[in-house]
C-alpha positions in Angstrom: 2.8 16.3 28.5 4.4 18.5 31.1 2.4 20.0 34.0 3.2 23.5 32.7 1.6 22.6 29.4 -1.4 21.1 31.2 -2.0 24.2 33.3 -1.6 26.5 30.3 -4.3 24.4 28.5 -6.6 25.0 31.5 -5.8 28.7 32.1 -9.4 29.8 31.8 -10.4 27.4 34.6 -7.7 28.8 36.9 -8.8 32.4 36.0 -12.3 31.5 37.0 -11.1 30.1 40.3 -9.0 33.3 40.9 -12.1 35.5 40.3 -14.3 33.3 42.5 -11.7 33.6 45.3 -11.6 37.4 45.0 -15.4 37.5 45.1 -15.5 35.2 48.2 -12.9 37.3 50.0 -14.8 40.5 49.1 -18.0 39.0 50.4 -16.4 37.8 53.6 -14.8 41.2 54.2 -18.1 43.0 53.6 -20.0 40.8 56.1 -17.4 41.3 58.8 -16.0 37.8 58.7 -12.7 37.4 60.4 -9.7 38.1 58.1 -7.8 35.0 59.4 -10.6 32.7 58.8 -11.1 34.1 55.3 -7.3 33.4 54.5 -7.7 29.8 55.9 -10.6 29.2 53.5 -8.5 30.5 50.7 -5.5 28.4 51.6 -7.7 25.3 51.7 -9.2 26.1 48.3 -5.8 26.6 46.8 -4.5 23.2 48.3 -7.6 21.4 46.9 -7.1 23.1 43.5 -3.5 22.0 43.5 -4.3 18.5 44.5 -7.0 18.3 41.7 -4.5 19.7 39.2 -1.8 17.2 40.0 -4.2 14.2 40.0 -5.9 15.1 36.7 -2.5 15.9 35.1 -1.0 12.5 36.2 -4.1 10.7 35.0 -4.1 12.4 31.5 -0.4 11.8 31.2 -0.7 8.1 32.0 -3.6 7.8 29.4 -1.7 9.5 26.6 1.5 7.6 27.4 -0.4 4.4 27.1 -2.0 5.5 23.9 1.5 6.5 22.5 3.0 3.2 23.5 0.2 1.4 21.7 0.8 3.5 18.6 4.5 2.8 18.6 4.1 -0.9 19.0 1.6 -1.5 16.2 2.5 -1.6 12.5 -1.0 -0.6 11.5 -1.4 2.8 13.0 -4.6 3.5 11.3 -6.2 1.1 13.8 -5.4 3.4 16.7 -9.1 4.0 17.2 -9.7 0.3 17.9 -6.7 0.0 20.2 -7.1 3.1 22.4 -7.3 2.2 26.1 -10.7 2.7 27.7 -11.4 6.0 29.5 -14.2 7.1 31.9 -14.2 10.5 30.3 -17.0 11.4 27.9 -14.6 13.5 25.9 -12.2 10.6 25.3 -15.1 8.3 24.3 -16.3 10.9 21.8 -12.9 11.3 20.3 -12.4 7.6 20.2 -15.7 7.1 18.3 -14.8 9.8 15.8 -11.3 8.3 15.2 -12.9 4.9 14.6 -15.3 6.2 12.1 -12.5 8.2 10.3 -10.2 5.1 10.3 -13.1 3.0 9.0 -13.3 5.3 6.0 -9.6 5.1 5.5 -9.6 1.3 5.6 -12.4 1.3 3.0 -10.4 3.6 0.8 -7.3 1.5 1.2 -9.2 -1.7 0.2 -10.6 0.1 -2.8 -7.2 1.2 -3.9 -5.8 -2.3 -3.4 -8.5 -3.7 -5.5 -7.8 -1.2 -8.2 -4.1 -2.0 -8.1 -4.8 -5.6 -8.2 -7.0 -5.2 -11.3 -4.4 -3.0 -13.0 -1.6 -5.5 -12.2 -3.6 -8.4 -13.6 -4.3 -6.4 -16.7 -0.7 -5.6 -17.2 0.3 -9.2 -16.7 -2.3 -10.4 -19.2 -1.3 -7.8 -21.7 2.4 -8.8 -21.4 1.5 -12.4 -22.0 -0.6 -11.4 -25.0 2.1 -9.1 -26.5 4.8 -11.7 -26.0 3.3 -14.0 -28.7 3.6 -11.5 -31.6 7.0 -10.4 -30.3 8.3 -14.0 -30.4 6.7 -14.4 -33.9 8.5 -11.4 -35.2 11.7 -12.7 -33.8 11.4 -16.1 -35.5 10.4 -14.4 -38.8 13.5 -12.2 -38.7 15.7 -15.2 -38.0 14.2 -17.1 -40.9 14.4 -14.2 -43.3 18.0 -13.5 -42.4 18.9 -17.0 -43.3 16.9 -16.8 -46.7 18.0 -13.3 -47.8 21.2 -12.8 -49.8 21.2 -9.1 -50.3 23.3 -7.4 -47.7 21.0 -4.3 -47.4 18.0 -6.5 -46.8 19.8 -8.6 -44.2 20.9 -5.3 -42.5 17.2 -4.1 -42.5 16.0 -7.4 -41.0 18.7 -7.2 -38.3 17.5 -3.7 -37.4 14.0 -5.0 -37.1 15.2 -7.8 -34.9 17.1 -5.4 -32.6 14.0 -3.1 -32.3 11.9 -6.2 -31.6 14.4 -7.2 -28.9 14.0 -3.7 -27.4 10.3 -4.1 -27.3 10.7 -7.5 -25.6 13.0 -5.9 -23.0 10.4 -3.1 -22.3 7.7 -5.7 -22.0 9.8 -7.7 -19.6 10.6 -4.6 -17.5 6.8 -3.8 -17.3 6.1 -7.4 -16.2 8.7 -7.5 -13.5 7.7 -4.1 -12.2 4.0 -5.3 -12.0 5.1 -8.3 -10.1 7.8 -6.8 -7.9 5.4 -6.2 -4.9 4.4 -9.8 -4.9 7.5 -11.8 -5.7 6.5 -14.5 -3.5 3.7 -15.5 -5.9 6.0 -15.9 -8.9 9.4 -17.0 -7.7 10.7 -20.5 -7.0 13.8 -21.0 -5.0 15.9 -23.9 -6.2 19.5 -25.0 -6.7 20.9 -22.6 -9.3 24.2 -22.8 -11.1 25.3 -19.2 -11.6 27.6 -20.2 -14.4 24.6 -21.5 -16.5 22.5 -18.5 -15.6 25.3 -16.1 -16.7 25.9 -17.9 -20.0 22.2 -18.0 -20.9 21.8 -14.3 -20.0 24.8 -13.4 -22.2 23.4 -15.5 -25.1 19.9 -13.9 -24.7 21.3 -10.4 -25.0 24.0 -11.2 -27.5 22.6 -8.9 -30.3 22.6 -5.9 -28.1 26.0 -6.6 -26.7 27.6 -7.2 -30.1 26.0 -4.0 -31.5 27.3 -1.9 -28.6 30.8 -3.5 -28.8 30.5 -5.2 -25.5 32.7 -8.2 -24.8 32.0 -10.5 -21.9 34.6 -12.5 -19.7 33.3 -14.9 -17.2 34.8 -16.8 -14.2 31.7 -18.0 -12.4 31.8 -21.4 -10.6 29.5 -21.1 -7.7 26.1 -22.7 -7.0 23.4 -20.9 -4.9 19.8 -21.3 -3.8 17.8 -18.6 -5.6 15.3 -18.0 -8.4 17.0 -18.5 -11.7 14.5 -16.3 -13.7 14.8 -13.4 -11.4 18.5 -13.5 -11.3 18.7 -13.6 -15.0 16.5 -10.5 -15.2 18.8 -8.7 -12.8 21.9 -9.7 -14.7 20.2 -8.6 -17.9 19.7 -5.1 -16.5 23.3 -4.9 -15.3 24.6 -6.0 -18.7 22.4 -3.5 -20.6 23.6 -0.7 -18.3 27.1 -1.6 -19.1 26.3 -1.5 -22.8 24.4 1.8 -22.5 27.2 3.6 -20.7 30.2 2.1 -22.5 33.1 4.0 -23.9 33.6 4.7 -27.6 35.2 1.7 -29.1 33.5 -0.9 -26.9 33.5 -2.0 -23.3 34.6 -5.2 -21.5 32.4 -6.7 -18.9 33.9 -9.2 -16.4 31.6 -11.4 -14.4 33.1 -13.4 -11.6 32.3 -15.0 -8.3 34.0 -15.1 -5.0 33.3 -17.2 -1.9 33.6 -15.6 1.4 32.8 -16.5 5.0 29.5 -14.7 4.7 28.3 -16.1 1.3 29.0 -15.8 -2.4 29.8 -12.5 -4.1 28.9 -12.1 -7.8 30.8 -9.3 -9.4 29.7 -7.6 -12.7 32.5 -5.2 -13.6 32.8 -3.0 -16.7 35.4 -0.5 -17.9 32.8 2.0 -19.2 32.4 5.7 -18.4 31.6 5.1 -14.7 29.2 7.0 -12.5 29.9 10.5 -11.0 30.5 10.5 -7.2 27.5 12.7 -6.6 25.2 10.3 -8.5 26.5 7.0 -7.0 24.4 7.0 -3.7 21.2 7.5 -5.7 21.5 5.0 -8.6 19.0 2.6 -7.0 16.3 5.2 -6.6 13.2 4.9 -8.6 13.3 7.0 -11.8 16.9 8.4 -11.1 18.8 8.7 -14.3 21.7 10.9 -13.2 24.0 13.0 -15.3 24.9 10.1 -17.6 21.3 9.2 -18.3 20.3 12.8 -19.0 23.3 13.3 -21.3 22.2 10.3 -23.4 18.5 10.6 -23.3 18.3 12.4 -26.6 20.5 9.8 -28.4 18.8 7.8 -31.2 17.8 4.3 -29.9 19.2 1.6 -32.1 19.0 -1.0 -29.4 18.2 -1.3 -25.7 21.8 -0.4 -25.0 21.4 2.9 -26.7 17.9 3.9 -25.7 16.6 6.5 -23.3 17.4 6.1 -19.7 14.3 5.4 -17.5 15.9 5.0 -14.1 13.8 1.8 -13.6 16.4 -0.9 -14.3 18.6 -0.6 -11.2 15.6 0.3 -9.0 14.0 -3.0 -9.9 17.3 -4.8 -9.3 17.5 -3.3 -5.9 13.9 -4.1 -5.1 14.0 -7.7 -6.4 17.3 -8.3 -4.5 15.6 -7.2 -1.4 12.7 -9.6 -1.8 15.1 -12.5 -2.5 17.4 -11.7 0.4 20.3 -10.8 -1.8 22.5 -7.7 -1.1 23.3 -5.4 -4.0 26.0 -2.6 -3.9 27.8 -0.6 -6.5 31.2 0.9 -6.7 32.3 3.3 -9.4 34.6 6.1 -10.3 33.9 8.5 -13.2 35.9 7.4 -16.3 37.1 4.2 -14.7 34.1 1.9 -15.0 31.5 0.4 -12.5 31.3 -2.7 -10.4 28.0 -4.0 -9.1 28.2 -6.7 -6.4 25.5 -9.2 -5.7 25.9 -10.9 -2.2 24.2 -14.2 -1.7 24.1 -14.8 2.1 25.7 -17.9 3.5 22.2 -19.7 3.9 21.7 -19.4 0.1 24.8 -21.1 -1.3 25.8 -24.7 -1.5 29.0 -25.9 0.0 30.9 -28.1 -2.5 31.8 -31.5 -1.0 
C-alpha cells in the first residue's frame, strides 16, 4: 500500500480539512486577525495533518504487511480470521469477527463435503468388492466351458464373453484405484519387490487382451526395488493396455527393460505403435485428456479393453499414483514411431545387489 493510494482513499477527509482551513481563514480575515498569524496557524495545521497522515499510513502498512506475511506462511488460508494480528481499531476488529464467522461457515461446509466424499468412496470400494465376486465366477465358468466345449463357434463365443468380462474387471479396478488414489497411504505396503516377477505376472494377467490385439512382449528386467507390488502392477497394466489400444495394424511389440543409474532404477515400457502427436504429448497425464488418438478411436467397437473407448483416466491415475509412491514418470514419443514411458525409482527405493 503506497502513501498515494492511502491519501486517495482518504480524499474526502482531506477535502474536509481544506474547507475548514478556508473557513477559518475567512473568519480570521473578517475579524481583523493579522494575516501573518493566520498563515502561521494554517502552516501548523498542515504540518499536523501531514504528520498524522504519515503515522497512520505507516501503521496501516505495517498491519497489512504482517497480515500478508501470515497469509503466505500458512497452508490453510481459510484460517486467516483466526491468525490476523490484534489491532486497536474498531474497524479491524469488526472485519476480523466477520471473517471468522465466514471462515467457520466455510470450514463446516468443507467438513460436510469431506464426509460425503468419504461415504461415496466407501460405497464405491464396497461395490467393487461385491462386483468382483460375480466377475471372478464368470471368468472361472468361461475357462471351464472352454475346456468342455468342442464346437469352434461355441468356444469362440465363450472366449468373447471372457474378454468382455476381463474388460469389466479392468473398469472395476480402474474405479477402485481412482477411489483410493487420494488415500494411497491407507492401502499400499512398501516391500522388497522383484520387478521381473511383477512384469511377468502383469503380462500373464493381461494375456488375452494382448493376444487379441496382436501385442508381443519382450522383457529384460533384472532389478529389485522397494515399492508396492500391487500398485506397480496396476500402473504396468495401464501402460500395456495403452500400447495395445494404440498399436499399428498387424500388431505391436512392447519392450520392457530396466536400467540402473546413479540416481536410481529406470523401468522402460517401449512400444512401436502409432505414437503420440507432439501437441498432445505434454498433456497425456492430464485427467480426462484423450488427445487426437483417443478421439479418433472412440467410436470403434470395443472387443476388448485394448480396443475400447478412451477415457483419459489411465495415464492420469498412473501419474497420480507414481507421485504418491515417490516414483517419477515421463513419456517420450513421436507420431508414427511408438511411445516410451519411463518409470524412475529413486536411489532410496532400490536395492544394491551384493
